[in-house]
C-alpha positions as CSV (number, residue, x, y, z in Angstrom):
1,M,153.4,127.6,203.5
2,N,151.2,130.5,204.8
3,F,151.8,129.2,208.3
4,F,155.5,129.7,208.0
5,N,155.2,133.1,206.3
6,N,152.8,134.3,209.1
7,N,155.2,133.1,211.8
8,L,158.6,134.3,210.5
9,S,159.3,136.2,213.7
10,N,158.2,133.4,216.0
11,L,160.9,130.7,216.0
12,K,159.0,128.6,218.5
13,K,155.9,128.4,216.2
14,I,158.1,127.6,213.2
15,W,159.6,124.6,215.1
16,Q,156.1,123.5,216.1
17,G,155.1,123.6,212.5
18,I,158.2,121.6,211.4
19,N,157.6,119.0,214.1
20,G,153.9,118.8,213.1
21,L,154.9,118.2,209.4
22,L,157.3,115.5,210.5
23,S,154.7,113.9,212.8
24,R,157.0,114.2,215.8
25,K,155.3,113.8,219.2
26,K,156.3,115.9,222.2
27,K,158.6,114.1,224.5
28,T,157.0,112.8,227.7
29,Y,158.9,112.8,230.9
30,M,158.5,110.4,233.8
31,T,159.3,111.4,237.3
32,I,161.3,109.0,239.4
33,N,159.7,108.7,242.8
34,N,161.8,105.9,244.2
35,L,164.8,103.7,243.4
36,K,166.2,100.5,244.7
37,Q,169.1,101.1,247.0
38,P,172.4,99.8,245.7
39,H,174.0,96.8,247.5
40,T,170.7,95.9,249.1
41,N,168.1,93.3,248.0
42,S,164.8,95.1,248.4
43,T,165.2,98.5,250.1
44,T,164.0,101.4,248.1
45,A,164.7,105.1,248.6
46,N,162.0,107.7,248.0
47,L,163.8,110.8,249.3
48,K,164.4,113.3,246.5
49,S,167.8,114.1,247.9
50,R,168.9,110.4,247.9
51,I,167.8,109.5,244.3
52,P,170.5,111.5,242.5
53,N,173.1,109.8,244.7
54,I,171.8,106.4,243.9
55,L,172.0,107.2,240.2
56,N,175.6,108.5,240.6
57,E,176.6,105.4,242.6
58,H,175.1,103.2,239.9
59,F,176.7,104.9,236.9
60,T,180.1,105.4,238.6
61,S,180.2,101.7,239.4
62,I,179.6,100.5,235.8
63,G,183.2,101.1,234.6
64,P,184.9,99.2,237.4
65,S,182.4,96.3,237.3
66,L,183.0,95.9,233.5
67,A,186.8,96.1,234.0
68,D,186.5,93.3,236.5
69,K,184.9,91.1,233.9
70,L,187.8,91.5,231.4
71,P,190.2,88.6,231.2
72,P,193.7,89.2,232.7
73,F,196.3,90.4,230.2
74,D,200.0,89.7,230.0
75,K,201.1,92.3,227.5
76,H,202.0,95.9,228.2
77,F,200.3,98.5,226.0
78,I,203.6,99.4,224.3
79,E,203.7,95.9,222.8
80,Y,200.7,96.7,220.6
81,L,202.3,99.8,219.1
82,D,204.2,99.9,215.9
83,K,207.8,98.8,216.7
84,R,209.2,101.3,214.2
85,K,207.9,104.2,216.3
86,S,208.7,105.2,219.8
87,P,205.7,105.4,222.2
88,F,206.7,109.0,222.8
89,T,206.0,109.9,219.2
90,S,202.8,108.0,219.2
91,F,201.2,109.4,222.4
92,F,203.2,112.5,223.2
93,S,201.7,115.9,223.5
94,T,203.8,119.0,223.8
95,P,203.3,120.7,227.2
96,I,201.5,124.0,227.2
97,S,202.5,126.8,229.5
98,P,200.1,129.2,231.3
99,K,201.6,132.0,229.3
100,E,200.6,130.3,226.0
101,I,197.1,129.9,227.3
102,K,196.9,133.6,228.2
103,L,198.1,134.5,224.7
104,E,195.2,132.5,223.3
105,I,192.5,133.9,225.6
106,L,193.5,137.6,225.7
107,P,192.6,138.3,222.0
108,M,189.1,136.8,222.4
109,P,186.3,139.4,222.2
110,Q,185.0,140.2,225.7
111,N,181.3,140.2,224.8
112,K,181.1,136.9,222.9
113,S,181.0,133.2,223.9
114,N,183.3,130.8,222.3
115,G,183.6,127.1,221.8
116,F,181.3,124.2,222.1
117,Y,179.9,125.1,225.5
118,S,179.8,128.8,224.8
119,F,181.8,129.8,227.8
120,P,182.0,133.6,228.1
121,A,185.4,135.0,227.3
122,S,185.0,137.5,230.2
123,T,185.0,134.6,232.6
124,L,188.2,133.2,231.1
125,K,189.9,136.5,231.3
126,Y,189.0,137.1,235.0
127,D,192.1,137.5,237.0
128,P,191.5,138.1,240.8
């Protein structure tokens, strides 16, 4: 307990102490030096500028390749919805105008970040 009392002003030390009590190990990172080129059998790329593109090509191709494996379907999505309700009441969102967006943004405090990604309000209010 003295450890935490002695380090009250040092948040980094406090987390090190918590992780030590929980027997958590520091994460290790592995550098990717080369990757197999997509659509080739054995060619590898070791250019640092090419590796991110290979990863992007791989991850953006997963969705379409999984979709190709799905069996064909004969029903339209509306057929799965409750027949007593219109699809418009099930999936309809009321349109929002730019004026309504401005009315929400303008009252936000200028010097604070809001929301999940902490986007600064001053950036949202910028009007060139």
